[in-house]
C-alpha positions as CSV (number, residue, x, y, z in Angstrom):
1,M,22.7,-13.8,264.3
2,S,25.6,-14.8,262.0
3,L,24.8,-16.8,259.0
4,A,28.0,-18.6,259.8
5,S,26.5,-19.7,263.1
6,D,24.4,-22.7,263.9
7,R,21.1,-20.7,263.8
8,P,18.6,-21.9,261.2
9,L,18.1,-20.2,257.9
10,K,14.7,-18.7,257.0
11,G,13.1,-19.6,253.7
12,D,14.8,-16.7,251.8
13,G,18.3,-17.7,253.0
14,E,18.5,-15.2,255.9
15,V,18.9,-16.0,259.6
16,E,16.2,-15.7,262.2
17,S,16.9,-13.1,265.0
18,T,14.9,-12.2,268.0
19,S,13.0,-8.9,268.3
20,E,15.1,-7.9,271.3
21,E,18.3,-8.3,269.3
22,R,16.9,-6.3,266.4
23,K,15.7,-3.5,268.7
24,S,18.9,-3.4,270.7
25,K,21.2,-3.2,267.6
26,S,18.9,-0.7,265.9
27,E,18.9,1.6,268.9
28,T,22.6,1.4,269.4
29,L,23.4,2.1,265.7
30,E,21.0,5.1,265.8
31,E,22.9,6.5,268.8
32,N,26.1,6.3,266.8
33,R,24.7,7.8,263.6
34,M,27.3,10.0,262.0
35,P,26.3,13.5,260.9
36,D,27.2,14.6,257.4
37,V,30.8,15.6,257.1
38,D,32.8,17.7,254.7
39,R,34.7,14.9,252.9
40,T,37.1,17.4,251.2
41,S,38.8,17.7,254.6
42,I,39.3,14.0,255.1
43,G,42.9,12.8,254.7
44,I,44.1,9.3,254.4
45,G,42.2,8.0,257.4
46,P,38.7,8.6,258.7
47,Q,37.7,11.6,260.8
48,A,37.1,11.0,264.5
49,A,33.3,11.0,264.1
50,E,33.5,8.7,261.2
51,N,35.8,6.3,263.0
52,V,33.4,6.1,265.9
53,L,30.6,5.2,263.5
54,I,32.7,2.6,261.7
55,E,33.9,0.9,264.9
56,A,30.4,0.8,266.3
57,A,28.9,-0.6,263.1
58,A,31.7,-3.1,262.7
59,D,31.0,-4.5,266.2
60,L,27.2,-4.4,266.1
61,L,26.9,-5.8,262.6
62,D,29.7,-8.4,262.8
63,E,27.2,-11.2,263.3
64,A,24.3,-9.6,261.4
65,A,22.6,-11.1,258.4
66,P,23.7,-9.5,255.1
67,A,20.3,-7.9,254.7
68,A,20.6,-6.2,258.1
69,T,24.0,-4.8,257.1
70,L,22.6,-3.5,253.8
71,T,19.6,-1.9,255.6
72,W,22.0,-0.1,257.8
73,A,24.1,1.0,254.9
74,F,21.1,2.4,252.9
75,E,19.8,4.3,256.0
76,Q,23.2,5.7,256.9
77,F,24.5,6.7,253.5
78,Q,21.4,6.9,251.3
79,A,22.4,8.3,247.8
80,R,26.0,8.5,248.8
81,L,26.3,4.7,248.7
82,T,27.2,2.7,245.7
83,I,27.5,-1.1,245.1
84,A,30.3,-2.7,243.1
85,T,29.7,-5.9,241.3
86,G,31.9,-8.2,239.3
87,F,29.0,-10.5,238.4
88,G,30.3,-13.4,240.4
89,A,28.1,-15.6,242.6
90,E,28.5,-13.3,245.6
91,G,27.8,-10.3,243.5
92,V,24.5,-11.5,242.0
93,A,23.4,-12.6,245.5
94,L,24.2,-9.2,246.9
95,I,22.2,-7.5,244.1
96,D,19.2,-9.6,244.8
97,M,19.3,-8.8,248.5
98,A,19.8,-5.1,247.9
99,V,17.0,-4.7,245.4
100,K,14.6,-6.3,247.9
101,L,15.5,-3.6,250.3
102,N,15.9,-0.6,247.9
103,S,14.5,-0.6,244.4
104,V,16.7,2.3,243.3
105,I,20.1,1.0,244.2
106,D,23.2,2.4,242.6
107,V,25.3,-0.4,241.1
108,F,28.3,-0.3,238.9
109,F,30.8,-2.7,237.3
110,L,34.2,-2.2,235.7
111,D,34.3,-3.1,232.0
112,T,37.9,-4.1,231.3
113,G,37.2,-4.7,227.6
114,F,38.2,-8.3,228.2
115,L,35.2,-9.8,230.0
116,F,33.6,-13.1,228.9
117,P,30.6,-12.8,226.6
118,E,28.6,-14.7,229.3
119,T,29.5,-11.9,231.8
120,Y,28.1,-9.2,229.5
121,E,25.0,-11.3,229.0
122,L,24.5,-11.7,232.7
123,R,24.6,-8.0,233.1
124,R,21.6,-7.7,230.7
125,R,19.7,-10.5,232.5
126,L,20.2,-8.8,235.9
127,E,19.1,-5.5,234.5
128,D,15.9,-7.1,233.0
129,R,15.2,-9.2,236.1
130,Y,15.5,-6.4,238.6
131,Q,14.7,-3.4,236.5
132,I,17.9,-1.6,237.4
133,Q,20.7,0.0,235.5
134,I,24.2,-1.3,236.2
135,R,26.5,1.5,235.4
136,E,29.7,0.9,233.4
137,F,33.1,2.4,234.1
138,K,36.1,1.7,231.9
139,T,39.4,3.1,230.8
140,D,39.6,5.3,227.7
141,I,42.5,3.3,226.5
142,T,41.3,0.8,224.0
143,P,42.9,-2.7,223.8
144,A,44.6,-1.7,220.5
145,Q,46.0,1.5,222.1
146,Q,47.2,-0.5,225.1
147,E,49.0,-3.0,222.9
148,Q,50.6,-0.2,220.9
149,R,51.8,1.6,224.0
150,F,52.8,-1.2,226.3
151,G,53.3,-4.2,223.9
152,S,51.2,-7.2,223.3
153,K,49.6,-9.2,226.1
154,L,50.2,-6.7,228.9
155,W,48.1,-9.0,231.1
156,S,50.9,-11.5,230.8
157,T,54.0,-9.3,230.8
158,N,52.8,-6.9,233.5
159,P,49.5,-8.0,234.9
160,D,49.6,-5.4,237.7
161,L,49.9,-2.6,235.3
162,C,47.1,-4.1,233.2
163,C,44.8,-4.2,236.2
164,R,45.7,-0.7,237.2
165,L,44.8,0.7,233.8
166,R,41.7,-1.3,233.2
167,K,40.3,-1.7,236.7
168,L,41.8,0.5,239.4
169,E,41.7,3.8,237.5
170,P,38.1,3.2,236.4
171,L,37.2,2.3,240.0
172,R,38.6,5.5,241.3
173,E,36.2,7.3,238.9
174,A,33.3,5.1,240.0
175,L,33.8,5.9,243.7
176,Q,34.0,9.7,243.2
177,G,31.2,11.5,245.0
178,H,30.3,8.6,247.3
179,D,30.9,8.2,251.0
180,A,30.7,4.4,251.1
181,W,30.8,1.4,248.8
182,V,29.5,-2.1,249.1
183,T,31.5,-5.1,248.0
184,A,30.8,-8.9,247.8
185,I,34.1,-10.1,249.2
186,R,34.3,-13.0,251.6
187,Q,37.0,-13.6,254.2
188,D,37.7,-17.2,253.2
189,Q,38.4,-16.4,249.5
190,T,42.0,-15.3,249.9
191,I,44.6,-14.6,252.6
192,E,44.4,-10.9,251.5
193,R,40.7,-10.8,252.4
194,S,40.9,-12.8,255.6
195,N,41.0,-9.8,257.9
196,A,38.2,-7.9,256.1
197,R,35.4,-6.7,258.4
198,V,31.7,-6.1,257.7
199,V,32.2,-2.4,258.0
200,E,35.7,-0.8,257.7
201,W,37.6,2.2,256.5
202,D,39.0,1.7,253.0
203,Y,42.5,3.3,253.2
204,Q,43.2,2.8,249.5
205,W,40.0,4.6,248.3
206,R,39.4,6.7,251.4
207,L,35.8,6.0,252.1
208,V,33.7,3.5,254.1
209,K,33.7,0.0,252.8
210,I,30.9,-2.4,253.6
211,N,31.2,-6.1,253.1
212,P,27.8,-7.8,254.0
213,L,28.9,-11.3,252.9
214,V,32.3,-11.2,254.6
215,H,31.5,-14.1,257.0
216,W,29.6,-16.2,254.5
217,S,30.9,-19.4,252.9
218,K,30.7,-20.4,249.3
219,H,28.0,-22.9,250.3
220,Q,25.9,-20.2,251.9
221,V,26.2,-18.0,248.8
222,W,25.0,-20.8,246.5
223,E,22.3,-21.8,248.9
224,Y,21.0,-18.3,248.7
225,I,21.2,-18.2,244.9
226,Q,19.3,-21.5,244.5
227,T,16.6,-20.6,247.1
228,N,15.9,-17.2,245.5
229,N,16.4,-18.3,241.9
230,V,19.0,-15.6,241.3
231,P,20.5,-15.4,237.8
232,F,24.2,-16.4,237.6
233,N,27.0,-16.8,235.1
234,P,26.8,-20.2,233.4
235,L,30.6,-20.4,233.5
236,H,30.3,-21.4,237.1
237,E,28.9,-24.7,235.9
238,R,31.9,-25.2,233.6
239,G,34.6,-25.1,236.3
240,Y,35.0,-21.4,236.8
241,P,34.3,-20.6,240.5
242,S,35.9,-17.1,240.1
243,I,35.5,-15.2,236.8
244,G,37.5,-12.2,235.7
245,C,39.0,-11.3,232.3
246,T,39.2,-13.9,229.6
247,H,43.0,-13.8,229.4
248,C,43.5,-14.2,233.2
249,T,40.8,-16.7,234.1
250,Q,41.0,-20.5,233.7
251,P,38.8,-23.3,235.0
252,V,40.0,-25.0,238.1
253,R,40.5,-28.7,238.9
254,E,38.8,-30.4,241.7
255,G,40.3,-29.6,245.1
256,E,41.9,-26.3,243.9
257,G,41.1,-23.0,245.5
258,E,38.3,-20.8,244.3
259,R,40.6,-18.2,242.9
260,S,43.4,-20.5,241.7
261,G,42.2,-20.0,238.2
262,R,42.8,-16.3,238.4
263,W,46.3,-15.3,237.1
264,A,47.2,-19.0,237.1
265,G,50.9,-19.7,237.5
266,L,51.5,-16.4,239.2
267,A,51.6,-15.4,242.8
268,K,49.1,-12.7,242.0
269,K,45.6,-13.4,243.3
270,E,44.1,-9.9,243.5
271,C,43.6,-7.1,241.0
272,G,44.4,-4.5,243.6
273,M,40.9,-3.3,244.4
274,H,40.9,-4.7,248.0
275,T,44.0,-3.6,249.9
276,A,44.0,-5.2,253.4
277,R,46.4,-2.8,255.2
278,P,46.7,1.0,255.4
279,P,49.3,2.3,252.9
280,V,52.6,3.5,254.1
281,F,52.6,7.3,254.2
282,I,54.9,8.9,251.6
283,S,55.8,12.6,251.9
284,R,55.3,14.9,249.0
285,T,59.1,15.3,248.7
286,E,59.5,11.5,248.5
287,M,56.8,11.3,245.9
288,V,58.6,13.9,243.8
289,R,61.9,12.1,244.2
290,R,60.4,8.8,243.1
291,K,58.8,10.4,240.2
292,H,62.2,11.6,238.9
293,L,63.8,8.3,239.6
294,T,61.2,6.2,237.7
């Protein structure tokens, strides 16, 4: 019942599925429900029971509508689930879907201190529309302190470090205490995201990662937004298909990729939140040696 398939969409942008399919998938997922685990004992990869759950869910939800994936996530992880948003088109569509299923969703965003005014205003509109609180996480390093410590325009001289300070470290804090997080990434956005699955283990942040829109296209996202009258960033109508920080986001020309306006002129196309492959294991001795060398 993939929304990327030829099946017709329902009025709300979802895909019709048969009662037999819903019953079969529901029963199979229930059989593979993972008991609560002591996450303090989990290392870089998932525990065996966790891995069974992830593989079963990834297979059974691979062609599921996003709402079905979200329903599973809410039932499986309950209060231990959080939803990340960057307020892009995919992000607002995901919030709309989630609120329809759970009115007390936990949502957060990363405030880099350099977001567009339109992005901050969209946050307010979404909170008013859905009566939710979108939690804010940010670095304690002010832009002025960053410039004093690392020089002016760090986003230009060392964009990876800028992203680490203003996005990755706050993200680490945002994910603490959770067993799973939901993102709005799509496979066709970048090469780095092309192997993402609907449910997978996040080796970078060491928890379950759920990507309900992973098989959707840009067209499907906007069809959902229009059908459901979802608030969106007006910058999308001014040539910004992907919106990040003011310094690192430009409008794109016709025919260019969705994310070609991000870090324009650089090979960089990701901030580092979504790592596609498991990291290489580094021993404690090697970590100490590198620390002394750098």
